[in-house]
PQR file of N, CA, C, O and H, with PARSE charges and radii, in Angstrom:
ATOM      1  N   UNK A   1       1.386 -10.870 -16.932 -0.4000 1.5000
ATOM      2  CA  UNK A   1       1.071 -10.032 -15.764 -0.0000 2.0000
ATOM      3  C   UNK A   1      -0.236  -9.284 -16.064  0.5500 1.7000
ATOM      4  O   UNK A   1      -0.358  -8.639 -17.105 -0.5500 1.4000
ATOM      5  N   UNK A   2      -1.190  -9.371 -15.171 -0.4000 1.5000
ATOM      6  CA  UNK A   2      -2.455  -8.662 -15.397 -0.0000 2.0000
ATOM      7  C   UNK A   2      -2.245  -7.151 -15.443  0.5500 1.7000
ATOM      8  O   UNK A   2      -1.318  -6.613 -14.837 -0.5500 1.4000
ATOM      9  H   UNK A   2      -1.091  -9.896 -14.325  0.4000 1.0000
ATOM     10  N   UNK A   3      -3.117  -6.495 -16.167 -0.4000 1.5000
ATOM     11  CA  UNK A   3      -3.032  -5.044 -16.344 -0.0000 2.0000
ATOM     12  C   UNK A   3      -3.115  -4.318 -15.001  0.5500 1.7000
ATOM     13  O   UNK A   3      -2.404  -3.336 -14.790 -0.5500 1.4000
ATOM     14  H   UNK A   3      -3.870  -6.931 -16.659  0.4000 1.0000
ATOM     15  N   UNK A   4      -3.968  -4.783 -14.095 -0.4000 1.5000
ATOM     16  CA  UNK A   4      -4.120  -4.126 -12.792 -0.0000 2.0000
ATOM     17  C   UNK A   4      -2.824  -4.178 -11.990  0.5500 1.7000
ATOM     18  O   UNK A   4      -2.453  -3.208 -11.330 -0.5500 1.4000
ATOM     19  H   UNK A   4      -4.546  -5.581 -14.267  0.4000 1.0000
ATOM     20  N   UNK A   5      -2.143  -5.314 -12.053 -0.4000 1.5000
ATOM     21  CA  UNK A   5      -0.880  -5.462 -11.323 -0.0000 2.0000
ATOM     22  C   UNK A   5       0.159  -4.490 -11.861  0.5500 1.7000
ATOM     23  O   UNK A   5       0.875  -3.845 -11.095 -0.5500 1.4000
ATOM     24  H   UNK A   5      -2.445  -6.102 -12.590  0.4000 1.0000
ATOM     25  N   UNK A   6       0.236  -4.391 -13.178 -0.4000 1.5000
ATOM     26  CA  UNK A   6       1.191  -3.463 -13.787 -0.0000 2.0000
ATOM     27  C   UNK A   6       0.865  -2.029 -13.375  0.5500 1.7000
ATOM     28  O   UNK A   6       1.765  -1.244 -13.075 -0.5500 1.4000
ATOM     29  H   UNK A   6      -0.346  -4.914 -13.800  0.4000 1.0000
ATOM     30  N   UNK A   7      -0.411  -1.695 -13.363 -0.4000 1.5000
ATOM     31  CA  UNK A   7      -0.823  -0.343 -12.974 -0.0000 2.0000
ATOM     32  C   UNK A   7      -0.449  -0.060 -11.525  0.5500 1.7000
ATOM     33  O   UNK A   7       0.025   1.030 -11.205 -0.5500 1.4000
ATOM     34  H   UNK A   7      -1.142  -2.332 -13.608  0.4000 1.0000
ATOM     35  N   UNK A   8      -0.659  -1.035 -10.653 -0.4000 1.5000
ATOM     36  CA  UNK A   8      -0.305  -0.849  -9.244 -0.0000 2.0000
ATOM     37  C   UNK A   8       1.196  -0.663  -9.065  0.5500 1.7000
ATOM     38  O   UNK A   8       1.635   0.187  -8.290 -0.5500 1.4000
ATOM     39  H   UNK A   8      -1.043  -1.921 -10.913  0.4000 1.0000
ATOM     40  N   UNK A   9       1.980  -1.459  -9.784 -0.4000 1.5000
ATOM     41  CA  UNK A   9       3.439  -1.349  -9.668 -0.0000 2.0000
ATOM     42  C   UNK A   9       3.905   0.018 -10.161  0.5500 1.7000
ATOM     43  O   UNK A   9       4.726   0.672  -9.518 -0.5500 1.4000
ATOM     44  H   UNK A   9       1.624  -2.149 -10.414  0.4000 1.0000
ATOM     45  N   UNK A  10       3.373   0.442 -11.309 -0.4000 1.5000
ATOM     46  CA  UNK A  10       3.762   1.752 -11.848 -0.0000 2.0000
ATOM     47  C   UNK A  10       3.345   2.862 -10.884  0.5500 1.7000
ATOM     48  O   UNK A  10       4.101   3.805 -10.653 -0.5500 1.4000
ATOM     49  H   UNK A  10       2.706  -0.089 -11.831  0.4000 1.0000
ATOM     50  N   UNK A  11       2.148   2.746 -10.327 -0.4000 1.5000
ATOM     51  CA  UNK A  11       1.687   3.753  -9.365 -0.0000 2.0000
ATOM     52  C   UNK A  11       2.567   3.806  -8.133  0.5500 1.7000
ATOM     53  O   UNK A  11       2.879   4.887  -7.633 -0.5500 1.4000
ATOM     54  H   UNK A  11       1.534   1.980 -10.514  0.4000 1.0000
ATOM     55  N   UNK A  12       2.967   2.643  -7.643 -0.4000 1.5000
ATOM     56  CA  UNK A  12       3.837   2.604  -6.462 -0.0000 2.0000
ATOM     57  C   UNK A  12       5.192   3.240  -6.768  0.5500 1.7000
ATOM     58  O   UNK A  12       5.733   3.975  -5.942 -0.5500 1.4000
ATOM     59  H   UNK A  12       2.714   1.766  -8.049  0.4000 1.0000
ATOM     60  N   UNK A  13       5.736   2.962  -7.942 -0.4000 1.5000
ATOM     61  CA  UNK A  13       7.019   3.563  -8.324 -0.0000 2.0000
ATOM     62  C   UNK A  13       6.895   5.079  -8.450  0.5500 1.7000
ATOM     63  O   UNK A  13       7.802   5.812  -8.054 -0.5500 1.4000
ATOM     64  H   UNK A  13       5.297   2.365  -8.613  0.4000 1.0000
ATOM     65  N   UNK A  14       5.781   5.548  -8.997 -0.4000 1.5000
ATOM     66  CA  UNK A  14       5.578   6.996  -9.131 -0.0000 2.0000
ATOM     67  C   UNK A  14       5.475   7.650  -7.758  0.5500 1.7000
ATOM     68  O   UNK A  14       6.038   8.721  -7.533 -0.5500 1.4000
ATOM     69  H   UNK A  14       5.045   4.953  -9.319  0.4000 1.0000
ATOM     70  N   UNK A  15       4.753   7.003  -6.838 -0.4000 1.5000
ATOM     71  CA  UNK A  15       4.637   7.552  -5.487 -0.0000 2.0000
ATOM     72  C   UNK A  15       5.989   7.589  -4.797  0.5500 1.7000
ATOM     73  O   UNK A  15       6.324   8.567  -4.129 -0.5500 1.4000
ATOM     74  H   UNK A  15       4.296   6.133  -7.021  0.4000 1.0000
ATOM     75  N   UNK A  16       6.766   6.529  -4.956 -0.4000 1.5000
ATOM     76  CA  UNK A  16       8.096   6.476  -4.350 -0.0000 2.0000
ATOM     77  C   UNK A  16       8.982   7.581  -4.919  0.5500 1.7000
ATOM     78  O   UNK A  16       9.709   8.245  -4.180 -0.5500 1.4000
ATOM     79  H   UNK A  16       6.495   5.734  -5.498  0.4000 1.0000
ATOM     80  N   UNK A  17       8.919   7.772  -6.224 -0.4000 1.5000
ATOM     81  CA  UNK A  17       9.702   8.830  -6.859 -0.0000 2.0000
ATOM     82  C   UNK A  17       9.288  10.205  -6.368  0.5500 1.7000
ATOM     83  O   UNK A  17      10.137  11.064  -6.130 -0.5500 1.4000
ATOM     84  H   UNK A  17       8.328   7.232  -6.824  0.4000 1.0000
ATOM     85  N   UNK A  18       7.981  10.419  -6.214 -0.4000 1.5000
ATOM     86  CA  UNK A  18       7.499  11.709  -5.725 -0.0000 2.0000
ATOM     87  C   UNK A  18       7.950  11.938  -4.288  0.5500 1.7000
ATOM     88  O   UNK A  18       8.362  13.044  -3.938 -0.5500 1.4000
ATOM     89  H   UNK A  18       7.292   9.721  -6.407  0.4000 1.0000
ATOM     90  N   UNK A  19       7.877  10.909  -3.456 -0.4000 1.5000
ATOM     91  CA  UNK A  19       8.298  11.045  -2.058 -0.0000 2.0000
ATOM     92  C   UNK A  19       9.788  11.353  -1.977  0.5500 1.7000
ATOM     93  O   UNK A  19      10.209  12.176  -1.164 -0.5500 1.4000
ATOM     94  H   UNK A  19       7.543  10.011  -3.740  0.4000 1.0000
ATOM     95  N   UNK A  20      10.582  10.699  -2.811 -0.4000 1.5000
ATOM     96  CA  UNK A  20      12.025  10.953  -2.813 -0.0000 2.0000
ATOM     97  C   UNK A  20      12.313  12.382  -3.262  0.5500 1.7000
ATOM     98  O   UNK A  20      13.204  13.038  -2.722 -0.5500 1.4000
ATOM     99  H   UNK A  20      10.240  10.031  -3.471  0.4000 1.0000
ATOM    100  N   UNK A  21      11.560  12.864  -4.249 -0.4000 1.5000
ATOM    101  CA  UNK A  21      11.755  14.231  -4.740 -0.0000 2.0000
ATOM    102  C   UNK A  21      11.406  15.244  -3.659  0.5500 1.7000
ATOM    103  O   UNK A  21      12.130  16.219  -3.460 -0.5500 1.4000
ATOM    104  H   UNK A  21      10.837  12.332  -4.688  0.4000 1.0000
ATOM    105  N   UNK A  22      10.298  15.014  -2.959 -0.4000 1.5000
ATOM    106  CA  UNK A  22       9.889  15.923  -1.882 -0.0000 2.0000
ATOM    107  C   UNK A  22      10.932  15.928  -0.775  0.5500 1.7000
ATOM    108  O   UNK A  22      11.297  16.990  -0.271 -0.5500 1.4000
ATOM    109  H   UNK A  22       9.709  14.221  -3.120  0.4000 1.0000
ATOM    110  N   UNK A  23      11.416  14.747  -0.393 -0.4000 1.5000
ATOM    111  CA  UNK A  23      12.424  14.667   0.668 -0.0000 2.0000
ATOM    112  C   UNK A  23      13.691  15.405   0.260  0.5500 1.7000
ATOM    113  O   UNK A  23      14.301  16.094   1.078 -0.5500 1.4000
ATOM    114  H   UNK A  23      11.120  13.885  -0.802  0.4000 1.0000
ATOM    115  N   UNK A  24      14.088  15.265  -0.991 -0.4000 1.5000
ATOM    116  CA  UNK A  24      15.298  15.948  -1.469 -0.0000 2.0000
ATOM    117  C   UNK A  24      15.085  17.461  -1.480  0.5500 1.7000
ATOM    118  O   UNK A  24      15.982  18.218  -1.109 -0.5500 1.4000
ATOM    119  H   UNK A  24      13.593  14.705  -1.655  0.4000 1.0000
ATOM    120  N   UNK A  25      13.908  17.896  -1.901 -0.4000 1.5000
ATOM    121  CA  UNK A  25      13.616  19.330  -1.927 -0.0000 2.0000
ATOM    122  C   UNK A  25      13.617  19.912  -0.518  0.5500 1.7000
ATOM    123  O   UNK A  25      14.129  21.009  -0.297 -0.5500 1.4000
ATOM    124  H   UNK A  25      13.179  17.281  -2.202  0.4000 1.0000
ATOM    125  N   UNK A  26      13.041  19.173   0.442 -0.4000 1.5000
ATOM    126  CA  UNK A  26      13.036  19.649   1.826 -0.0000 2.0000
ATOM    127  C   UNK A  26      14.449  19.727   2.376  0.5500 1.7000
ATOM    128  O   UNK A  26      14.785  20.662   3.103 -0.5500 1.4000
ATOM    129  H   UNK A  26      12.625  18.281   0.263  0.4000 1.0000
ATOM    130  N   UNK A  27      15.280  18.748   2.031 -0.4000 1.5000
ATOM    131  CA  UNK A  27      16.662  18.743   2.508 -0.0000 2.0000
ATOM    132  C   UNK A  27      17.422  19.940   1.938  0.5500 1.7000
ATOM    133  O   UNK A  27      18.179  20.597   2.653 -0.5500 1.4000
ATOM    134  H   UNK A  27      15.007  17.989   1.440  0.4000 1.0000
ATOM    135  N   UNK A  28      17.219  20.220   0.658 -0.4000 1.5000
ATOM    136  CA  UNK A  28      17.886  21.376   0.039 -0.0000 2.0000
ATOM    137  C   UNK A  28      17.404  22.674   0.670  0.5500 1.7000
ATOM    138  O   UNK A  28      18.203  23.572   0.936 -0.5500 1.4000
ATOM    139  H   UNK A  28      16.604  19.687   0.078  0.4000 1.0000
ATOM    140  N   UNK A  29      16.101  22.774   0.911 -0.4000 1.5000
ATOM    141  CA  UNK A  29      15.561  23.989   1.523 -0.0000 2.0000
ATOM    142  C   UNK A  29      16.133  24.172   2.918  0.5500 1.7000
ATOM    143  O   UNK A  29      16.442  25.292   3.324 -0.5500 1.4000
ATOM    144  H   UNK A  29      15.452  22.045   0.695  0.4000 1.0000
ATOM    145  N   UNK A  30      16.276  23.078   3.653 -0.4000 1.5000
ATOM    146  CA  UNK A  30      16.828  23.159   5.008 -0.0000 2.0000
ATOM    147  C   UNK A  30      18.285  23.601   4.958  0.5500 1.7000
ATOM    148  O   UNK A  30      18.723  24.407   5.779 -0.5500 1.4000
ATOM    149  H   UNK A  30      16.025  22.168   3.323  0.4000 1.0000
ATOM    150  N   UNK A  31      19.040  23.070   3.987 -0.4000 1.5000
ATOM    151  CA  UNK A  31      20.444  23.467   3.845 -0.0000 2.0000
ATOM    152  C   UNK A  31      20.541  24.948   3.511  0.5500 1.7000
ATOM    153  O   UNK A  31      21.390  25.651   4.059 -0.5500 1.4000
ATOM    154  H   UNK A  31      18.684  22.416   3.320  0.4000 1.0000
ATOM    155  N   UNK A  32      19.683  25.429   2.619 -0.4000 1.5000
ATOM    156  CA  UNK A  32      19.687  26.854   2.260 -0.0000 2.0000
ATOM    157  C   UNK A  32      19.348  27.703   3.474  0.5500 1.7000
ATOM    158  O   UNK A  32      19.974  28.738   3.706 -0.5500 1.4000
ATOM    159  H   UNK A  32      18.994  24.858   2.174  0.4000 1.0000
ATOM    160  N   UNK A  33      18.357  27.269   4.253 -0.4000 1.5000
ATOM    161  CA  UNK A  33      17.959  28.018   5.443 -0.0000 2.0000
ATOM    162  C   UNK A  33      19.106  28.073   6.439  0.5500 1.7000
ATOM    163  O   UNK A  33      19.375  29.127   7.015 -0.5500 1.4000
ATOM    164  H   UNK A  33      17.850  26.428   4.065  0.4000 1.0000
ATOM    165  N   UNK A  34      19.780  26.958   6.647 -0.4000 1.5000
ATOM    166  CA  UNK A  34      20.897  26.920   7.594 -0.0000 2.0000
ATOM    167  C   UNK A  34      22.008  27.854   7.146  0.5500 1.7000
ATOM    168  O   UNK A  34      22.591  28.565   7.964 -0.5500 1.4000
ATOM    169  H   UNK A  34      19.561  26.102   6.178  0.4000 1.0000
ATOM    170  N   UNK A  35      22.304  27.856   5.863 -0.4000 1.5000
ATOM    171  CA  UNK A  35      23.379  28.714   5.347 -0.0000 2.0000
ATOM    172  C   UNK A  35      22.981  30.173   5.480  0.5500 1.7000
ATOM    173  O   UNK A  35      23.788  30.993   5.916 -0.5500 1.4000
ATOM    174  H   UNK A  35      21.830  27.278   5.198  0.4000 1.0000
ATOM    175  N   UNK A  36      21.745  30.515   5.110 -0.4000 1.5000
ATOM    176  CA  UNK A  36      21.345  31.917   5.157 -0.0000 2.0000
ATOM    177  C   UNK A  36      21.275  32.409   6.599  0.5500 1.7000
ATOM    178  O   UNK A  36      21.596  33.567   6.866 -0.5500 1.4000
ATOM    179  H   UNK A  36      21.089  29.848   4.755  0.4000 1.0000
ATOM    180  N   UNK A  37      20.866  31.565   7.522 -0.4000 1.5000
ATOM    181  CA  UNK A  37      20.813  31.971   8.929 -0.0000 2.0000
ATOM    182  C   UNK A  37      22.214  32.220   9.446  0.5500 1.7000
ATOM    183  O   UNK A  37      22.441  33.200  10.155 -0.5500 1.4000
ATOM    184  H   UNK A  37      20.604  30.625   7.305  0.4000 1.0000
ATOM    185  N   UNK A  38      23.162  31.355   9.108 -0.4000 1.5000
ATOM    186  CA  UNK A  38      24.520  31.536   9.608 -0.0000 2.0000
ATOM    187  C   UNK A  38      25.179  32.748   8.958  0.5500 1.7000
ATOM    188  O   UNK A  38      26.003  33.411   9.589 -0.5500 1.4000
ATOM    189  H   UNK A  38      22.978  30.558   8.532  0.4000 1.0000
ATOM    190  N   UNK A  39      24.833  33.048   7.712 -0.4000 1.5000
ATOM    191  CA  UNK A  39      25.429  34.202   7.036 -0.0000 2.0000
ATOM    192  C   UNK A  39      24.855  35.510   7.554  0.5500 1.7000
ATOM    193  O   UNK A  39      25.566  36.511   7.639 -0.5500 1.4000
ATOM    194  H   UNK A  39      24.164  32.510   7.200  0.4000 1.0000
ATOM    195  N   UNK A  40      23.576  35.509   7.900 -0.4000 1.5000
ATOM    196  CA  UNK A  40      22.909  36.749   8.268 -0.0000 2.0000
ATOM    197  C   UNK A  40      22.636  36.842   9.767  0.5500 1.7000
ATOM    198  O   UNK A  40      21.732  37.567  10.184 -0.5500 1.4000
ATOM    199  H   UNK A  40      22.998  34.696   7.830  0.4000 1.0000
ATOM    200  N   UNK A  41      23.391  36.133  10.566 -0.4000 1.5000
ATOM    201  CA  UNK A  41      23.183  36.191  12.015 -0.0000 2.0000
ATOM    202  C   UNK A  41      23.570  37.583  12.506  0.5500 1.7000
ATOM    203  O   UNK A  41      24.657  38.069  12.194 -0.5500 1.4000
ATOM    204  H   UNK A  41      24.125  35.545  10.228  0.4000 1.0000
ATOM    205  N   UNK A  42      22.699  38.219  13.264 -0.4000 1.5000
ATOM    206  CA  UNK A  42      23.031  39.570  13.754 -0.0000 2.0000
ATOM    207  C   UNK A  42      24.154  39.529  14.783  0.5500 1.7000
ATOM    208  O   UNK A  42      24.355  38.524  15.464 -0.5500 1.4000
ATOM    209  H   UNK A  42      21.816  37.825  13.518  0.4000 1.0000
ATOM    210  N   UNK A  43      24.865  40.616  14.881 -0.4000 1.5000
ATOM    211  CA  UNK A  43      25.936  40.709  15.868 -0.0000 2.0000
ATOM    212  C   UNK A  43      25.324  40.736  17.262  0.5500 1.7000
ATOM    213  O   UNK A  43      24.207  41.228  17.423 -0.5500 1.4000
ATOM    214  H   UNK A  43      24.701  41.433  14.327  0.4000 1.0000
ATOM    215  N   UNK A  44      26.019  40.222  18.276 -0.4000 1.5000
ATOM    216  CA  UNK A  44      25.467  40.219  19.640 -0.0000 2.0000
ATOM    217  C   UNK A  44      25.066  41.618  20.111  0.5500 1.7000
ATOM    218  O   UNK A  44      24.076  41.758  20.828 -0.5500 1.4000
ATOM    219  H   UNK A  44      26.926  39.822  18.145  0.4000 1.0000
ATOM    220  N   UNK A  45      25.802  42.638  19.729 -0.4000 1.5000
ATOM    221  CA  UNK A  45      25.463  43.995  20.165 -0.0000 2.0000
ATOM    222  C   UNK A  45      24.143  44.450  19.559  0.5500 1.7000
ATOM    223  O   UNK A  45      23.433  45.259  20.157 -0.5500 1.4000
ATOM    224  H   UNK A  45      26.606  42.524  19.146  0.4000 1.0000
ATOM    225  N   UNK A  46      23.808  43.939  18.380 -0.4000 1.5000
ATOM    226  CA  UNK A  46      22.559  44.333  17.739 -0.0000 2.0000
ATOM    227  C   UNK A  46      21.368  43.663  18.411  0.5500 1.7000
ATOM    228  O   UNK A  46      20.279  44.236  18.446 -0.5500 1.4000
ATOM    229  H   UNK A  46      24.384  43.282  17.894  0.4000 1.0000
ATOM    230  N   UNK A  47      21.555  42.464  18.943 -0.4000 1.5000
ATOM    231  CA  UNK A  47      20.436  41.763  19.562 -0.0000 2.0000
ATOM    232  C   UNK A  47      20.162  42.287  20.966  0.5500 1.7000
ATOM    233  O   UNK A  47      19.017  42.249  21.418 -0.5500 1.4000
ATOM    234  H   UNK A  47      22.440  41.999  18.915  0.4000 1.0000
ATOM    235  N   UNK A  48      21.187  42.778  21.668 -0.4000 1.5000
ATOM    236  CA  UNK A  48      21.027  43.296  23.031 -0.0000 2.0000
ATOM    237  C   UNK A  48      21.708  44.664  23.129  0.5500 1.7000
ATOM    238  O   UNK A  48      22.796  44.768  23.695 -0.5500 1.4000
ATOM    239  H   UNK A  48      22.117  42.809  21.301  0.4000 1.0000
ATOM    240  N   UNK A  49      21.089  45.700  22.591 -0.4000 1.5000
ATOM    241  CA  UNK A  49      21.763  47.006  22.572 -0.0000 2.0000
ATOM    242  C   UNK A  49      22.028  47.573  23.964  0.5500 1.7000
ATOM    243  O   UNK A  49      22.954  48.364  24.145 -0.5500 1.4000
ATOM    244  H   UNK A  49      20.205  45.615  22.131  0.4000 1.0000
ATOM    245  N   UNK A  50      21.223  47.176  24.947 -0.4000 1.5000
ATOM    246  CA  UNK A  50      21.395  47.744  26.285 -0.0000 2.0000
ATOM    247  C   UNK A  50      22.499  47.081  27.085  0.5500 1.7000
ATOM    248  O   UNK A  50      22.889  47.591  28.135 -0.5500 1.4000
ATOM    249  H   UNK A  50      20.470  46.534  24.801  0.4000 1.0000
ATOM    250  N   UNK A  51      23.011  45.953  26.610 -0.4000 1.5000
ATOM    251  CA  UNK A  51      24.019  45.221  27.392 -0.0000 2.0000
ATOM    252  C   UNK A  51      25.427  45.615  27.018  0.5500 1.7000
ATOM    253  O   UNK A  51      26.386  45.091  27.583 -0.5500 1.4000
ATOM    254  H   UNK A  51      22.694  45.538  25.757  0.4000 1.0000
TER
END
């Protein structure tokens, strides 16, 4: 296998790994955001004090 081909394959695998890591990190961040929003949701009376 030529050296260039090996380099391209390794580079593609590294890019794929980085993309998977970013996607996983975004998913975890979204899960944390969803949990924190549901835990810290203000009471209806606090959002509309005049009602």
